[in-house]
N, C-alpha and C positions, 0 to 999 in steps of 0.2 A: 195831677196828671202822674202815671207809671213812670221811673227814672230806668234808662239802662233795658227797658224791658217790654219795648214801643210793640203799636199795634201789628195786627198780622198784615202782612204781605204774601202776593201768590209765589211761588218755588220758583217759578220763572226766574222772580225781581231777587233772590234771593242768592248769596254767593253759601259757599261750603259753611264759611265760618258764623256766617253773617246770623244766622237764626239765633244764636246771641248777640242782640239787637246794640249798637253804640251807645252810652250815655249820652243826653243830651249837651250839645257842645256849652262849656262853662263860660260866662261872662264873669265881667272882673267887676266885684263886689267893693261897694265902698265900705270904709273901714266902721261905719257903723252899722252895717250890714251884717257884716263878717262878728263886728262884737255882740250884735244880737243873737247872732245864731250861735255863737261861741255860750254863752250868759244861756240857752237854750237847753244846752248841752249838758251844763252842769246842773244843769236843776233837775234836770231827767238825772245825771248819776247820781245826784243826791239822796234823789225819792231811793232809787234804786239800792243805795248805800243802806239805808234808813231803812226801808223794808229787810234788809240782810241780817243787818243788829238784832232788828225786833224777832225774826224768828230765831235766832241764837241768844238772844236776850240772858237766857237761864244762864247761858255757859259763861258767856260773856261777864256775868256777876259773881263766878264765883269757878276762876279758872285754877282754883288753888287747891279744891278738891271736887269740884263738878264732875258729874260725867252726863251723857244723853243717856235717859232710860232706856230707849228701845234700840242703842247701838248693840248689843249685846258684847262681845269683844272686842268690835272693832275698833273705836276710840283707843282702848289700851293698844292694838295691834300698830295704827298710825302715828300715835305717840311714841312708841317705840322706834318704828322707821325713822321718825326726824331725831330722837335722842341720838340713835346709833349712826345718823352722818355729821351731826354735831360732833360725836365723838371721835367719829373717827378721821376728820378735818384736823381737830386740835391734836390726835397721836399720830397723823400720818397713816393709819392704817388703809389696809385694800378698800376700795368701794363695792367690789366683786363681789365677794365671799364672806362669811365671818362664822366663827365659831360660838359665839357667844348664847345662841340660841340652837338646840339640837346636836349637842355635845356628845362623842365627840366626832360626830358626822359633819354637821354645820349648815348653815343654807348658802344658796345660789340667790344675793340679794338681787340681783340683777333680775331675776324669775319672778321678783317679788313686787309689789307695788309701792316702794319706795318713794316715789315723785320725789327725786333729786332736783328737777326742775324747779319745787320750792323750797324742799330740805336742806340743799346746797345756799341759796340765798340767804333764807331765815336762820340757820346755823345760830349768828350772834344771838338774835331772839331766843331760839331754843336753850342756848347756854345762861343767859342775863335771867328769862322767866319762866322757863322751862316749858317742856315740847305740850303742855295743854294750848299756851297761847298759840303758839305755830299752826296748832290743828286748829282752834277755831278761827285764826287767822285766815287761813286755808278754806276752810268751808265759808267763810263771810265774802271773803273777796271773790270766792268761786260764784256764789250765787250773784252779786252785785254784779262781777268782771263779764258772767255769762250774758247777762241782761243787757250789759251795756255794748257789748260787743254787737249783738244783734241788733238792737236800737241805731248803730251806726253804720250797719251794712244796711239795715232797711231803710234809714232818712239818705243813703246817699245813694244806693241802685234800686230801689222799690218803688218809694212815695215820697212826695212830697213835702208832705206833713209830717210837723217833728211830732204832733199827736197821735198819729196814726202808728208812725213807726215806734214811739214810745209804748204801747198797746201789745205790739209784736214781741218786741223786746223783752216788757215785763212776763208775759207768757213763757216765751224761753227760758226766762231765768228761774222764775218760780212756780213752775208747774209743778202738778202732784207729784212728777216722777224724781225731780230734782229735789224736792223737799224732802222725799222718802231716803232718796242717798245722803242728804246731810245727816241721815242719822249715823252715818260712821262711813260712806265711803267716799272723800276728798277726789278722789281720782275723778269719779263721776260727777263732781258739782263744778270740776274745775276745767270749764270746758271752752274758754273764752278765746281759746284760737283755732277753735272750728269753723266759726263763719269767716274769721280772716285767710285761713287756707281756702274756703269757698269762695269767697271772694276774688282772690288772689287768682284761682284756676278760671274764672269767669271772664277776668280781664286778660287772660293770657290768651283765652280763646278769640276774645273781642277785639285782640290788638293782634292777630295773627296772618289779617291781611292787612296789604300796603296800600296806599292811596291807589296806586295803579292797578288794583285787581290782582296782583302778584302774591303769593302767601308768603309771607317772614319765617324764615326757615329756623332762626335762633332768635330767643329773648332771652340774655345771658342774665340782665340785671332783676328779672321776673321770676327768673328761675332762680337766680340764688337767697330771691326772697321765699318761695314757695319751699326751696328745700331745707332753708334754714328755721322756718315755720311746722316742717313737721320735724324735723331734727328735735327743736323744743317740744311740742307734742310727745311725743315718744318717751321724752324724760319725764313728765307730767299723766300721762295714760296710756297705753298701747290697744286698748280693748275699747276704751272711747273712738280712737283715732280709726281702728278697724270699721266700725260700724258705721262711723259718721261717712267713711271713705264708698262703703254698700250704698249707701242709703243717697249719699253726692251723685254718684256714678248714677244710680236709677233714676236721680231724677234730671239729669242732664239728659239724658237717652229720652225720658217721656216729653221732656221738653223742645230737644230737637227733632225728635219725631224720625222722619225716611230714613232708611239704612244709607240711602246715599249721602245725605247730609250729615249722618253720623261719621259715616268714613271719612268724607272729606274735612271733618271738624274736626278727629282724630288725626289724621294726616298731619294738619298744619299744627297741630300742639304739642305730637308727639317726641320729635326733637327736645323742646324746652321742659316737658317733662321728665324726658329720659334725664335730663341735665339736672333738672332737680331732684330726683330720686339717688344718682350718684353723688349728690352735695350731700345730702340726706345722711345716704351709706357710710360716705368718707369721713364724718362727724359721728357717726354711732352705731357703726358695723361691728368694731370690736366687743363692743358691750352685748349686741344681740348675738354676735357667736358665742359669746360667753353665756348670756340667759340657756339658749339653744342645746351648745355642746360642750358648757363647760362642767365641772363639778356640782353634782345635787340639779343640776336639768333633770328634765320630764317631758313627756307626751304627752298629748290630752289623749282622752279614749274613746270617745263617740259621740252620739246622740243622744237627745232628749232628757236633761239633766232639769231644766226648769222652764217649763210653760206657763202662760197666763190663762187663769179662767178667762172666757169671753163675759161673764158676770162683771168684773173685775172693771172692762170697760165703761160701764154705767154708774157704778157703785161710786161713794165719796170716799178720799182717804180718809182714815182717823187723823191725819194733820193737818186736814183741811177744816174751813170754817163751817162746810156745812155736812159734815160728818154723824151730826146726831140724824139728818136725813137719811142715810144709809139703809139700806134693806137684803134682805137676805141672809145668807152666811158669808161669815168671814172665807174668803178664799183666797186672803194675802198668801205670798211664799213666806215673806218674812217682811217686819216692818221698814227695813232698808232697799226691797226691791218692789215697790209698787210702783211697778212702772206705765201702767197706767190708768185705772182711775180716774177717767175725764168727769163723770157724771152723765147722766142722760141728758140733762139742760145744752152741756156744751155739744154734744154729738148731734144733736136736734139740730143746734143752730147753725154747729159748721155745717151739716148735710144741706140745709136750706139755702146759705150762704153760698154753698160751691153752686147750688144750682142757677142761683141769680148772677154768677160771677162765671158761668158756665162757658162763656166765651174769651174769656182772659187765657189765654194759654198757660202761663205762670201758674194757673190753679188749678187747671186740668192737669199738671205736671204733681203739683202739689196733694191732689187727691188721691191720684193713684198710686205716690209714693206713700202717703199715709197710710194706705187700705192696704198694700201689699205688706210692708215692713210692719203692720199689726197682725195681719193674718200669721208672719213668720214668726212674732212673740208667741203664739201658742204655743208653740213647742210642735211634737211630734205626730200626738192627738189632740182632738178636741175636747177639753173639759169645761163642763156647762153645772154651776151650781155645785162644784168641787167632785163634781163625778165626771168619769171617765167613759162610761159602759152606755154604746148607743147602738140603734139598728135594731135587726133582728136578733135575740138572742143575748145570752146575761154578757156575755164577754166580748159584742162586739164594739169594733171603735173605727171613729170617722178619723182619719189620716188629714195631717195637714201638710201645706207646703214645707216646714222645718224636714220630714222625714225624707225627703228627697234630696237635701244640701248638706246637712246637720252633721253628716261623717266627713266630709272633705278637709283637709287642714286648709288656713288655719281656720275654719268656722268651727271647727268641734272644740274650739277652744274658747268660744263665747258664749255666755248666759244667755240662751236665747229671747228669753222676756226683755230681756234691754234694746232687743230690737223697735222695740215700741215707742221707744223714746226718739226715733227717726223722726216720728208722726209729731212731735212736739212744732220743731220747726215747720213743719210741713202747716199743721192750722193757724201757728201764727202770721204765716204769708197771708193765708184766708181773711184773719181778724185785722192784719195791717191793711188790705186791699180796702177791703169792705169798707175799714172807717175811713179809709182815705175816700172811697166814693160817695158815702153819705157825707163828708165833708164839703166834696164836691157840689152836691145836691143843695145846700146849705146856700151856695154861692151862686147857682146858675139856676135853680129849677123856679124860685120866690118861693116855695113851700118849705113848711119844716116837719111834711109828715114823714116823708122816709126817714129823714136821721133822727126824729124821733123814734120811730120804731128799731132801727137799728141798733143805737144806743141802750132803748131800754131791755131791749134783745139780748145785747152785750152782755149787760149787767146782770142780768137774771142767767146767762150761762157761765159767768166767768165769777160771782161774788163767792157761790157754794165751794167752789174750789180757792178759795184764796186761802193762804198760809196762816197758819196759828204759829203760836213759840211752841219750838218742840222744849218737850218735857225734858228734865233734868234733875239726876237724884244726887245723894252724897255718896261719893266713892270712899270704899272701907280705907281706914288710915294703915301704909305700910307698919307693918310688924317692927317694932323697936329694933328688934336683931338685925335689921338691914337697913333700916335709917339712919341708925347712931353707927354704923360701921361695926359691928359685933362680929359679923359673917367674914371679914378681914382675918382673925383670928384664926380661923377655921379652914382656910383656902390654902394650901402652896400652889399646887402648879394645876389640881384637878379642878372636878366640875361641885355644882350644890345639886344634890337631889330633893327637891319637894316632894313631902309626903302627902299625896300622890304627883308624879309632873306635872306641870303643867300642859294644858291640851287647847285647842281652838275654843271649847266651851268653857275652859276657866282657866282665862292666861292673865291673871291677877298677878303673878309670879312675876310679869316682864314689866310691869310698875315698878316692884321691888330692886329687880336688878338696875332700874334707870335712878330711883332715887339712893342706890348705892355706888353709882357713879360705874355699873360696867366691871366691878373689879372681881367680879366673877363669870365664868359660862355657868349658863343652865343646860338641865337635861330636859328633852321635851321640848314646847312651845306653840308657839300658833305661827303658821308660814304655811307656802306653797311648797313641797319637794316631791320627791319621788316615793313611790309605794310599789311595796311587790316585786317580782321578777322580773316584770312588763316596764318598771320605771313607770307605770301611768300619773297624773297630778292627782297629789291627794293635800290634805288639811293633816298638818301635825307631823307629828314623827311618828315611827311605827312601833306601836304598843311591846317593850318586852313582858315575859310572863309578871315579872312583879310589879310592873307599872298598872297592867290589866286589873292582878288580884289587888294593888292597894286602892285603886279608882272602885270594886267592887266591894271593899270594906266600907268607902266611907259613902256610897249609896246605899247598902244597907245596914249599918252600923254594927253587923255580926262579925265577932273576930271568929274567926275560920281556924281550924285544927292547922297546925304548921308541920308537915312531916317533914324527913331530912331531905328527901328530890328536892321540896321547894326552898328548903335553906341553901342548899347548892345553888338552886337556879340563881337565888336571891345575889348569892356571892359574886357568882359569874356574871351577871345584870351590872352587878357594883363595880367591878373591874372592864367590863365591858366599855362603861359610862364616864371613866377614872375618877370615880367620885373620890371626894374626899370629906364631906360630909353631907347626913342624911336631916333637913328639917322638915317639923311638921309645925304649922302655924295655926292657931287658933281656928277651929272649925267646929262644925256639929258632931261631927263623928270623932273628934282627934280624941276622944277617951280609948275608943278601938282601934284606931289605928296606931295609936301608942304601942297599945299590947299586941298589934300584930307585927311591928317591927321588932319589938325586945324579943319577941318568939322566932322571927326569920333572923336575927342576928345573935343572939342568943346573948348579949348584955340590953341593960337597962337604958332608956333614953336620959338626959341631962338636961333640965330646965334651963334656959339661958335664957334673961330679959323675956320676952311675952312667947316664947318658942319651946319646943322639944328639940334636943338636938343629939344625934350618935355620930360621934366624931370615927369615921371608919377609914382613915388610914391606914390605921394596924391591920386592918382586917382586909383589905383587897392589895 
C-alpha cells in the first residue's frame, strides 16, 4: 500500500489541503517489530555506505597523493576550501573574505562554494589528516547520505516495502549525474537534506487542517525545523537547493492539480512557510548579504551557458558499467556535468512503467516534472549529436523552454544542464512504486509472472548505469621550496607570483599554498569573482599583461622579444600585485619561462631547492 499518498477521491470530498493525504494511522509496534525495522534500515545503510566507498575506493586507498583523474582542478579547489576553513578557525580569521587568493583584491568566500556546513565540523579532521580526507569523506557521505535520506522518506511516506524504498533510494544516491559530480563537485553530491526538506513541507501541508475542518494558521515547531534545514542546506550548497525548490514546487502543483486546491493549500501553509523563511533569513541573512553585496561580489550575466545534448539522455556515462555499449559521438559537457546519461533501457522501462502506473496521481506528477525539467536542462536551443543547427537553412535553431526563463535572476545563476537532476527523484518514485506493486502482486495475485517481468526489466534497465570505481591518478608532488618552508625566507608582507600565476585551468599552486600552511598570499587562483566593468561572474582573476605573456610562453615554449614597454608593464604589474618573489616551478616550458622572466626583470633568476626564484622586493 502507498503510504501518505492515498488513492484518489472526488474533488467534492477533498479539502484544500487534503489533496496531500494523511499518512496511515500509526499503530503501536512491538519491540521486536521495531527492532526488525531498525535492523533493515541498518542493512540498507550498510549497503549504501559500501557502494559509496567502492565508488571512491581509489581515492580512499591513497589520500596522501591520490587525485580524481576527471576532476580537472575541482579536487584542488575543494581541498583549498576545506583547508582555508580550518586555517581561519585556528587563527580566528574572517570567514567572509580572504586575500590568500587573487592578491591584493582577494575573494568573496561567501560567493564561492566553501561548504561551511561540512568544512567547519570537519576542521579537526582537516588539521589532523589533511584536506583530501575531508574531501573524500564529503563525497562518500554525500553519496551514502543522499541515498539513505531518500530511502527513509520513501519507506515512511511512499511505500510499505523496504526493498522498494531501497531501490528508489539507491537510484537517487547513485544515479549517473551523482557519480559524475562525485568527480569534483562535493556540493552537488551532498544532497541528503533536500528530501528531508521536501517531506517536512509535505507534513506541514498535511497538518494544516484541524480535526474540525478549520485551517491551522501557525505550525511554529514545523516551521522551525524547516527553517533550520533550509539554513543548513544553504551552508552546503545554494544552487542544488534552488534547483530542488523549483522542482519540488512544480511537483506539488502537478500533484494538487486544480487552481482552487492550489490556492487553498498555499493559503493554509503560507504563514508557517513565511515563519520558516524568516528563521532561515535570521540565521543566514548576513552571509547572504555579504555574498551578493560585499567586496568582490558579482552578478550573473545571462542565459544559455550550458545545455544537455538530447543524445545524452540515451547514452551511458563513462562512469557506468554499460559505458562499453555507448554509441554516437561524445556529447558530454565535461566529466563532472554528465547530468543525464540515463541510458535508453532505463528511459524505455520508465516510459512503460508510467503507462501501467498512470492512474497513480503521484506517478503522473513525477512524470510531468521529469519531462519538464529534462527539457529545461537542454538549454536555450536544442542540440542533437553535438549539433545545434536544425530546420530549414544552415543556421536555423530550435528554441527550448530555457530561452524564456534563463535571463531572470536568480535563474541566470544556474547551470541549466543541472535541471536534469530533478528527474532523478522523479524516476526513483516510479521505480519504488512499481517495485511495491510487483511485490504486492506476488502476495495477492497468486502468480509470479508480473513480478518476474518487473524485476527482470528493472535489472536490464539499471545494471548498465551501475556506478564503477572512479579513476584516480597520482598528484604531482609539491615543490620542496614550498613543502619544506623555504618560501618563508622570500616573503615579507607581499605576495608570491607563480610563473605563470595559477588559473582555473592550472590551480596546482593552491595545493602548494596548503602544504606551506598558508604562509603567503597568491596572485591569481581558482575561484568565482567579478570580471570586467560590469562585475559579472567569472572564474579566476582578471589577467594582467604580464600574466598573459607568461601563459603564452608556457603554451608555446617560445621566448618573446621583450621591449622596454613590456618591462615597464611587468614592473607595474608586480607593484599592483604587491609581489615579494616570483617563483618558477618545474614545467615543460621552464627554460623559455626562465629566460623570459630574466629579460622582463633584467636580473637572472636563482635556483633554490627545485624552483627558480626572483626576489623582487627591491625592484618594486
